[in-house]
ROVEX-643354 format. One record per residue (C-alpha): residue number from 1; residue in one letter; chain; y, x, z. Coordinates in Angstrom, 1 decimal, always signed. Each point is the difference from the previous one (the first is absolute). Layout:
BEGIN
SITE  num  residuo  cadena   north    east      up
SITE  NUM        A       A       Y       X       Z
...
//
This chain:
BEGIN
SITE  num  residuo  cadena   north    east      up
SITE    1        M       A  +240.7   +60.2   +43.9
SITE    2        R       A    -2.1    -0.3    -3.1
SITE    3        M       A    +1.2    +1.2    -3.3
SITE    4        S       A    -0.2    -3.6    -1.4
SITE    5        S       A    +2.4    -1.1    +2.8
SITE    6        I       A    +2.7    +2.2    -1.5
SITE    7        R       A    +0.7    -2.8    -2.5
SITE    8        H       A    +0.8    -2.4    +2.8
SITE    9        L       A    +2.3    +2.2    +2.2
SITE   10        P       A    +2.5    -2.1    +2.0
SITE   11        L       A    +3.5    +0.6    -1.2
SITE   12        R       A    +1.1    +1.0    +3.5
SITE   13        E       A    -2.4    +3.0    -0.1
SITE   14        V       A    +1.5    +1.3    -3.3
SITE   15        A       A    +3.6    -0.8    +1.0
SITE   16        N       A    +0.4    +2.9    +2.3
SITE   17        S       A    +2.4    +2.9    +0.5
SITE   18        L       A    -1.9    +2.5    -2.1
SITE   19        V       A    -0.1    -2.3    -3.0
SITE   20        G       A    +3.6    -1.1    +0.5
SITE   21        S       A    +1.1    +3.6    +0.1
SITE   22        R       A    -0.9    +0.3    -3.7
SITE   23        V       A    +3.1    -1.9    -0.8
SITE   24        I       A    +2.1    +2.6    +1.8
SITE   25        V       A    -1.8    +2.8    -1.8
SITE   26        V       A    +0.7    -1.5    -3.4
SITE   27        F       A    +3.6    -0.5    +1.0
SITE   28        L       A    +0.2    +3.7    +1.0
SITE   29        I       A    -1.6    +1.0    -3.2
SITE   30        A       A    +2.5    -2.0    -2.0
SITE   31        A       A    +2.9    +1.5    +2.1
SITE   32        G       A    -1.3    +3.5    -0.5
SITE   33        V       A    -0.3    -0.6    -3.8
SITE   34        V       A    +3.5    -1.4    -0.3
SITE   35        F       A    +2.0    +2.0    +2.6
SITE   36        G       A    -2.2    +3.0    +0.8
SITE   37        Y       A    +0.9    +3.6    -0.5
SITE   38        R       A    -2.4    +2.0    -2.2
SITE   39        T       A    -1.0    +3.6    +0.7
SITE   40        G       A    +1.5    +1.1    -3.2
SITE   41        Q       A    -3.3    +1.5    -1.1
SITE   42        F       A    -2.1    -1.2    -2.9
SITE   43        P       A    -2.7    -2.4    +1.4
SITE   44        P       A    -3.6    +1.1    -0.3
SITE   45        I       A    -0.9    -3.3    -1.8
SITE   46        P       A    +2.3    -2.3    -2.0
SITE   47        D       A    +1.2    -3.3    +1.4
SITE   48        V       A    -2.1    -3.0    -1.1
SITE   49        N       A    +1.7    -2.7    -2.0
SITE   50        L       A    -0.2    -2.7    +2.7
SITE   51        P       A    +3.2    -1.2    +1.6
SITE   52        V       A    +0.4    +0.9    +3.7
SITE   53        L       A    -3.8    +0.4    +0.6
SITE   54        Y       A    +0.0    +3.3    -1.9
SITE   55        G       A    +1.2    +1.5    +3.2
SITE   56        L       A    -3.6    -0.6    +1.4
SITE   57        A       A    -1.4    +2.6    -2.4
SITE   58        R       A    +0.9    +3.4    +1.3
SITE   59        W       A    -1.8    +3.4    +0.5
SITE   60        D       A    -3.8    -0.5    +0.2
SITE   61        S       A    +0.3    -3.4    -1.6
SITE   62        G       A    -0.1    +1.7    -3.3
SITE   63        Y       A    -3.4    +1.4    +0.7
SITE   64        Y       A    -1.4    -3.3    +1.1
SITE   65        M       A    +1.4    -1.8    -3.0
SITE   66        G       A    -1.2    +2.8    -2.4
SITE   67        I       A    -3.5    -0.1    +1.4
SITE   68        A       A    -0.1    -3.8    -0.3
SITE   69        R       A    +1.1    +0.2    -3.6
SITE   70        L       A    -1.7    +3.2    -1.3
SITE   71        G       A    -2.5    +1.2    +2.5
SITE   72        Y       A    -0.2    +3.3    +1.9
SITE   73        G       A    +0.0    +2.1    -3.2
SITE   74        A       A    +3.6    -0.9    -0.8
SITE   75        F       A    +1.5    +2.7    +2.3
SITE   76        A       A    -0.2    +3.7    -0.5
SITE   77        N       A    -1.7    +2.4    +2.4
SITE   78        N       A    -2.0    -2.9    +1.6
SITE   79        R       A    +3.1    -1.0    +2.0
SITE   80        A       A    -1.0    -3.6    +0.0
SITE   81        Y       A    -3.0    +0.8    +2.2
SITE   82        A       A    +2.3    +0.2    +3.0
SITE   83        F       A    +0.1    -3.8    -0.2
SITE   84        L       A    -2.9    -2.4    +0.7
SITE   85        P       A    -1.1    -2.7    -2.5
SITE   86        G       A    +0.2    -3.1    +2.1
SITE   87        F       A    +3.6    -1.0    -0.5
SITE   88        P       A    +0.1    +1.0    -3.7
SITE   89        L       A    -3.0    -2.1    -0.7
SITE   90        I       A    +1.8    -3.0    +1.5
SITE   91        L       A    +3.0    +0.7    -2.2
SITE   92        R       A    -2.2    +0.3    -3.0
SITE   93        Q       A    -1.6    -3.4    +0.6
SITE   94        L       A    +3.3    -1.8    +0.7
SITE   95        Y       A    +2.7    +1.4    -2.3
SITE   96        P       A    -1.4    -1.7    -3.2
SITE   97        L       A    +0.9    -3.3    +1.8
SITE   98        F       A    +3.6    +0.8    -0.7
SITE   99        F       A    -0.5    +0.2    -3.7
SITE  100        W       A    +3.6    -0.8    -0.9
SITE  101        L       A    +1.1    +3.3    +1.5
SITE  102        D       A    -0.5    +3.5    -1.3
SITE  103        T       A    -2.8    +2.0    +1.7
SITE  104        A       A    +2.0    +1.9    +2.6
SITE  105        P       A    +2.1    -3.0    +1.1
SITE  106        A       A    -3.2    -2.1    +0.1
SITE  107        E       A    -1.6    +2.6    +2.3
SITE  108        V       A    +3.0    -0.1    +2.4
SITE  109        M       A    +0.0    -3.8    +0.0
SITE  110        A       A    -3.8    -0.1    +0.6
SITE  111        G       A    +0.3    +2.5    +2.8
SITE  112        F       A    +2.9    -1.8    +1.6
SITE  113        V       A    -1.8    -3.4    -0.1
SITE  114        W       A    -3.3    +1.4    +1.2
SITE  115        N       A    +1.8    +1.8    +2.9
SITE  116        L       A    +1.5    -3.3    +1.1
SITE  117        V       A    -3.4    -1.6    +0.1
SITE  118        A       A    -1.5    +3.1    +1.8
SITE  119        V       A    +2.8    +0.0    +2.6
SITE  120        A       A    -0.5    -3.7    +0.7
SITE  121        L       A    -3.7    +0.3    +0.4
SITE  122        A       A    +0.3    +3.2    +2.0
SITE  123        S       A    +2.4    -1.7    +2.4
SITE  124        V       A    -2.4    -2.8    +0.7
SITE  125        Y       A    -2.9    +2.4    +0.6
SITE  126        L       A    +2.2    +2.3    +2.2
SITE  127        V       A    +1.1    -2.9    +2.2
SITE  128        R       A    -3.5    -1.4    +0.4
SITE  129        L       A    -1.4    +3.5    +0.7
SITE  130        T       A    +2.7    +0.8    +2.6
SITE  131        R       A    -0.3    -3.4    +1.7
SITE  132        L       A    -3.8    +0.6    +0.2
SITE  133        I       A    +0.1    +3.4    +1.7
SITE  134        I       A    +3.4    +0.2    +1.8
SITE  135        G       A    +1.9    -3.3    +0.0
SITE  136        P       A    +2.4    -2.4    -1.8
SITE  137        E       A    +3.2    +1.6    +1.3
SITE  138        V       A    -1.0    +3.4    -1.2
SITE  139        A       A    -1.0    -1.5    -3.3
SITE  140        N       A    +3.5    -1.5    -0.6
SITE  141        R       A    +1.7    +3.3    +1.0
SITE  142        T       A    -2.3    +2.0    -2.2
SITE  143        L       A    +1.0    -2.0    -3.1
SITE  144        A       A    +3.7    +0.3    +1.0
SITE  145        L       A    -0.2    +3.8    +0.3
SITE  146        L       A    -1.8    +0.4    -3.2
SITE  147        A       A    +2.5    -2.3    -1.7
SITE  148        V       A    +2.9    +2.4    +0.7
SITE  149        Y       A    -1.8    +3.3    +0.1
SITE  150        P       A    +1.9    +2.7    -1.9
SITE  151        S       A    -2.6    +0.2    -2.7
SITE  152        T       A    -0.8    -3.7    -0.3
SITE  153        F       A    +1.4    -0.1    -3.5
SITE  154        F       A    -3.1    +1.8    -1.2
SITE  155        L       A    -1.9    -3.2    +0.6
SITE  156        S       A    +2.0    -1.4    -2.9
SITE  157        A       A    +0.4    +3.1    -2.2
SITE  158        I       A    -2.5    +0.9    -2.7
SITE  159        Y       A    -2.1    +1.9    +2.6
SITE  160        P       A    -3.4    -0.8    +1.5
SITE  161        E       A    +1.1    -0.5    +3.6
SITE  162        A       A    -0.1    -3.8    +0.0
SITE  163        T       A    -3.5    +0.0    -1.5
SITE  164        A       A    -1.2    +2.6    +2.5
SITE  165        L       A    +1.5    -1.9    +3.0
SITE  166        L       A    -1.7    -3.2    -1.2
SITE  167        L       A    -3.4    +1.6    -0.3
SITE  168        I       A    +0.2    +1.9    +3.3
SITE  169        V       A    +1.1    -2.9    +2.1
SITE  170        A       A    -2.6    -2.3    -1.7
SITE  171        S       A    -2.7    +2.6    +0.7
SITE  172        L       A    +1.0    +0.3    +3.7
SITE  173        Y       A    +0.2    -3.7    +0.3
SITE  174        Y       A    -3.5    -0.6    -1.2
SITE  175        L       A    -1.2    +2.9    +2.1
SITE  176        E       A    +1.4    -1.7    +3.1
SITE  177        R       A    -1.6    -3.3    -1.0
SITE  178        G       A    -3.4    +1.7    +0.0
SITE  179        K       A    -0.4    +0.3    -3.8
SITE  180        P       A    -0.3    +3.8    -0.5
SITE  181        L       A    -1.7    -0.4    -3.4
SITE  182        V       A    +3.1    -1.8    -1.2
SITE  183        A       A    +2.3    +2.5    +1.6
SITE  184        G       A    -1.8    +2.9    -1.6
SITE  185        P       A    +0.6    -0.9    -3.6
SITE  186        L       A    +3.6    -0.9    +0.7
SITE  187        G       A    +0.5    +3.4    +1.6
SITE  188        F       A    -1.7    +1.6    -3.0
SITE  189        L       A    +2.5    -1.6    -2.3
SITE  190        A       A    +2.9    +1.2    +2.3
SITE  191        G       A    -1.4    +3.5    -0.5
SITE  192        L       A    +0.4    -0.4    -3.8
SITE  193        V       A    +3.7    -1.1    +0.5
SITE  194        R       A    +1.3    +2.6    +2.4
SITE  195        P       A    -1.4    +3.6    +0.5
SITE  196        E       A    -0.1    -0.4    +3.8
SITE  197        G       A    -1.8    -3.4    -0.3
SITE  198        F       A    -3.4    +1.6    +0.6
SITE  199        L       A    +1.1    +0.9    +3.5
SITE  200        L       A    -0.4    -3.7    +0.9
SITE  201        S       A    -3.7    +1.0    +0.4
SITE  202        V       A    +1.1    +1.7    +3.3
SITE  203        P       A    +0.8    -3.1    +2.1
SITE  204        I       A    -3.0    -1.9    -1.4
SITE  205        F       A    -2.3    +2.9    +1.0
SITE  206        V       A    +1.6    +0.3    +3.4
SITE  207        K       A    -0.4    -3.7    +0.7
SITE  208        A       A    -3.6    +0.2    -1.1
SITE  209        L       A    -0.7    +2.3    +2.9
SITE  210        S       A    +0.6    -2.8    +2.5
SITE  211        E       A    -1.3    -2.9    -2.1
SITE  212        K       A    -3.4    -1.6    +0.1
SITE  213        R       A    -0.3    -0.3    -3.7
SITE  214        K       A    +0.4    +3.8    -0.6
SITE  215        L       A    -1.9    +0.2    -3.3
SITE  216        R       A    +2.2    -2.5    -1.8
SITE  217        M       A    +3.2    +1.6    +1.4
SITE  218        I       A    -1.1    +3.5    -0.9
SITE  219        L       A    -1.0    -1.2    -3.5
SITE  220        A       A    +3.5    -1.5    -0.4
SITE  221        S       A    +1.6    +3.3    +1.0
SITE  222        I       A    -2.1    +1.8    -2.5
SITE  223        I       A    +1.0    -2.4    -2.7
SITE  224        V       A    +3.7    +0.6    +0.7
SITE  225        F       A    -0.5    +3.8    +0.0
SITE  226        L       A    -1.7    -0.2    -3.4
SITE  227        S       A    +3.3    -0.9    -1.6
SITE  228        A       A    +1.0    +3.6    +0.1
SITE  229        L       A    -3.3    +1.2    -1.5
SITE  230        T       A    +0.2    -2.7    -2.7
SITE  231        F       A    +3.4    +1.3    -1.4
SITE  232        A       A    -1.3    +3.6    +0.3
SITE  233        I       A    -3.0    -1.0    -2.2
SITE  234        F       A    +2.3    -1.7    -2.5
SITE  235        S       A    +2.1    +3.2    -0.2
SITE  236        Y       A    -3.1    +2.1    -0.5
SITE  237        Y       A    -1.1    -2.1    -3.0
SITE  238        T       A    +3.5    +0.0    -1.5
SITE  239        T       A    +1.2    +3.5    +0.8
SITE  240        G       A    -3.1    +2.0    +1.0
SITE  241        S       A    +1.0    +0.5    +3.6
SITE  242        L       A    -0.6    -2.0    +3.2
SITE  243        F       A    +3.2    +1.4    +1.4
SITE  244        T       A    +2.5    -0.7    -2.7
SITE  245        A       A    +2.0    -2.4    +2.2
SITE  246        L       A    +0.2    +2.5    +2.8
SITE  247        Q       A    +1.0    +2.8    -2.3
SITE  248        V       A    +2.7    -2.0    -1.7
SITE  249        T       A    +1.3    -1.2    +3.4
SITE  250        R       A    +0.1    +3.5    +1.4
SITE  251        A       A    +1.9    +1.2    -3.1
SITE  252        W       A    +2.5    -2.8    +0.3
SITE  253        P       A    +3.5    +1.2    +1.1
SITE  254        I       A    +0.6    -1.6    +3.4
SITE  255        C       A    +2.2    +0.7    +3.0
SITE  256        S       A    -2.4    +0.1    +3.0
SITE  257        I       A    +1.0    +0.4    +3.7
SITE  258        F       A    -0.5    +3.7    -0.5
SITE  259        C       A    +2.5    +0.1    -2.9
SITE  260        F       A    +2.4    -2.0    +2.1
SITE  261        T       A    -0.2    +2.2    +3.1
SITE  262        N       A    +0.6    +3.1    -2.2
SITE  263        N       A    +2.9    -1.6    -1.8
SITE  264        P       A    +1.3    -3.1    +1.9
SITE  265        I       A    +1.7    -2.5    -2.2
SITE  266        F       A    +1.8    -2.6    +2.1
SITE  267        N       A    +0.7    -2.7    -2.6
SITE  268        L       A    -0.8    -3.7    +0.2
SITE  269        P       A    -3.5    -0.1    -1.6
SITE  270        F       A    -1.3    +2.7    +2.3
SITE  271        M       A    +1.6    -1.4    +3.1
SITE  272        I       A    -1.2    -3.5    -0.6
SITE  273        N       A    -3.6    +1.2    -0.5
SITE  274        L       A    +0.2    +2.4    +3.0
SITE  275        L       A    +1.2    -2.8    +2.3
SITE  276        S       A    -2.7    -2.4    -1.4
SITE  277        I       A    -2.9    +2.3    +0.6
SITE  278        G       A    +1.4    +1.1    +3.4
SITE  279        L       A    +0.1    -3.5    +1.3
SITE  280        A       A    -3.4    -0.8    -1.5
SITE  281        T       A    -1.6    +3.0    +1.7
SITE  282        L       A    +1.7    -0.7    +3.3
SITE  283        F       A    -1.2    -3.6    +0.3
SITE  284        V       A    -3.5    +0.6    -1.4
SITE  285        V       A    -0.6    +2.9    +2.4
SITE  286        Y       A    +1.3    -2.1    +2.9
SITE  287        S       A    -2.4    -2.9    -1.0
SITE  288        L       A    -2.9    +2.5    +0.0
SITE  289        V       A    +0.7    +1.5    +3.4
SITE  290        K       A    +1.5    -2.8    +2.1
SITE  291        P       A    -2.0    -1.0    +3.1
SITE  292        N       A    -0.7    -3.5    -1.1
SITE  293        A       A    -0.9    +0.8    -3.6
SITE  294        S       A    -2.2    -2.6    -1.7
SITE  295        A       A    -3.5    +1.1    -1.1
SITE  296        R       A    +0.3    -2.5    -2.8
SITE  297        T       A    +3.0    +1.7    -1.6
SITE  298        F       A    -0.8    +3.6    +0.9
SITE  299        P       A    -1.9    +0.7    -3.3
SITE  300        Y       A    +3.0    -1.2    -2.0
SITE  301        Y       A    +2.5    +2.1    +1.9
SITE  302        L       A    -2.3    +3.0    -0.4
SITE  303        W       A    -0.2    -0.6    -3.7
SITE  304        S       A    +3.7    -0.3    -0.3
SITE  305        F       A    +0.5    +3.2    +2.0
SITE  306        I       A    -2.4    +1.9    -2.2
SITE  307        T       A    +1.7    -1.3    -3.1
SITE  308        I       A    +3.5    +0.8    +1.3
SITE  309        A       A    -1.1    +3.6    +0.9
SITE  310        I       A    -1.4    +0.6    -3.5
SITE  311        V       A    +3.1    -1.5    -1.7
SITE  312        F       A    +2.2    +2.1    +2.3
SITE  313        Y       A    -1.6    +3.3    -0.8
SITE  314        V       A    -0.9    -0.3    -3.7
SITE  315        G       A    +2.1    -2.9    -1.3
SITE  316        E       A    +3.4    -0.2    -1.8
SITE  317        M       A    +2.5    -0.3    +2.7
SITE  318        R       A    +2.1    -2.6    -1.9
SITE  319        S       A    -3.2    -2.2    -0.2
SITE  320        W       A    -0.6    -0.2    +3.7
SITE  321        S       A    +1.6    -3.4    +0.5
SITE  322        R       A    -1.7    -1.4    -3.1
SITE  323        L       A    -3.4    +1.1    +1.3
SITE  324        M       A    +0.5    -1.7    +3.3
SITE  325        L       A    +0.2    -3.4    -1.7
SITE  326        V       A    -3.8    -0.4    -0.3
SITE  327        L       A    -0.7    +0.8    +3.7
SITE  328        P       A    +0.2    -3.2    +2.0
SITE  329        P       A    -0.4    +1.8    +3.3
SITE  330        V       A    +3.3    +1.8    -0.5
SITE  331        F       A    +1.7    -3.4    +0.2
SITE  332        W       A    -2.3    -1.4    +2.6
SITE  333        A       A    +0.9    +2.8    +2.4
SITE  334        Q       A    +3.7    -0.6    -0.4
SITE  335        A       A    -0.3    -3.8    +0.1
SITE  336        E       A    -2.2    +0.0    +3.1
SITE  337        Y       A    +2.2    +2.5    +1.9
SITE  338        S       A    +3.1    -2.0    -0.8
SITE  339        L       A    -1.4    -3.1    +1.7
SITE  340        T       A    +1.1    +1.5    +3.3
SITE  341        H       A    +3.0    +1.8    -1.5
SITE  342        P       A    +2.0    -2.6    -2.0
SITE  343        R       A    +3.0    +2.2    -0.5
SITE  344        L       A    -2.2    +2.6    -1.6
SITE  345        F       A    -1.3    -2.6    -2.5
SITE  346        Q       A    +3.6    -1.0    -0.9
SITE  347        G       A    +0.8    +3.7    -0.4
SITE  348        L       A    -3.0    +0.6    -2.2
SITE  349        M       A    +0.8    -3.0    -2.2
SITE  350        V       A    +3.6    +1.0    -0.5
SITE  351        S       A    -0.7    +3.7    -0.6
SITE  352        Y       A    -2.9    -0.8    -2.4
SITE  353        A       A    +2.1    -2.5    -1.9
SITE  354        V       A    +2.9    +2.4    -0.5
SITE  355        M       A    -2.4    +2.8    -1.2
SITE  356        M       A    -1.8    -2.5    -2.2
SITE  357        C       A    +3.2    -0.9    -1.8
SITE  358        L       A    +1.0    +3.7    -0.5
SITE  359        A       A    -3.5    +1.0    -1.1
SITE  360        T       A    -0.3    -2.8    -2.5
SITE  361        I       A    +3.3    +0.8    -1.7
SITE  362        L       A    -0.9    +3.7    +0.0
SITE  363        F       A    -3.3    -0.8    -1.6
SITE  364        V       A    +1.5    -2.2    -2.7
SITE  365        N       A    +2.5    +2.8    -0.9
SITE  366        W       A    -2.7    +2.7    -0.4
SITE  367        Y       A    +0.5    +1.7    +3.3
SITE  368        S       A    -3.5    +1.1    +1.0
SITE  369        M       A    -1.5    -2.3    +2.7
SITE  370        V       A    -3.6    +0.7    -1.0
//
């Protein structure tokens, strides 16, 4: 699929379960705004003056919007360096289009509209990629699972997940179509949107080991990896340290798995994320070790396993489900296994849908799901 062909996408490709689920997400956002129960604590950022959609701007949204408007110097103690510039740059370019709104509402509207476009394009690339390497039935089930995944609302919130998903699946699609020098720059951009994006270099490098055109594949993997170095150089020139992002992230107050095991908190945000990463790990590991494992998908499952392991040990526990959104193999594994276990697929769909409804309403009402 060439980039120019995006303009002529058949309606049936865009009219899919993932895009359709955005209607449900907006409905849940509205329901949460009108009928939700607040935490009773003062929110970390004020609500944006935009009816209903202000519920999309929660928690880290304030940093992305602030960086888009004022740059990285707008926040004390270099805290903004915990967030990459890709998504704020998109907001910065788009929010002036909504000139009749104040700046903050315009940023939310720009982010919402852009995320709709990104989700639509990502769904097309994801379906074509999955059909190419696994099959059409798995492709349809992959979209359905992603549509009701507990954290799917982040694909509409003022967060970079929709952008990261688009760039990752587009990169993998062009890689599978034998265009590594297109895949590399797309992966590089993904690495400037999400911190774990540079790990996309792993499957590209692993695939290079068994490909004839090794040099181009290795070059593509290096290009993707350079995204991490690029932001480090930017932080050096603006703060005097290559490791500002790492230092800020390490100082950020989080509840990791070690915090949870020392002081278990069995509330909804923790349980939803624990169940999400548990299922993701189970199915990805099974896809790696099963007797008839495909050599074509092995590098992608390996990449997902490495990413999940890193997220599990050093990530914020309440972000686990969100971080799974940009790992297509997490959904491939569940979709492929469910082909021979239809009741499992039904159970996953119902369970995920219930958790998605709960998680969305919790997020809107300032319960931490990040």
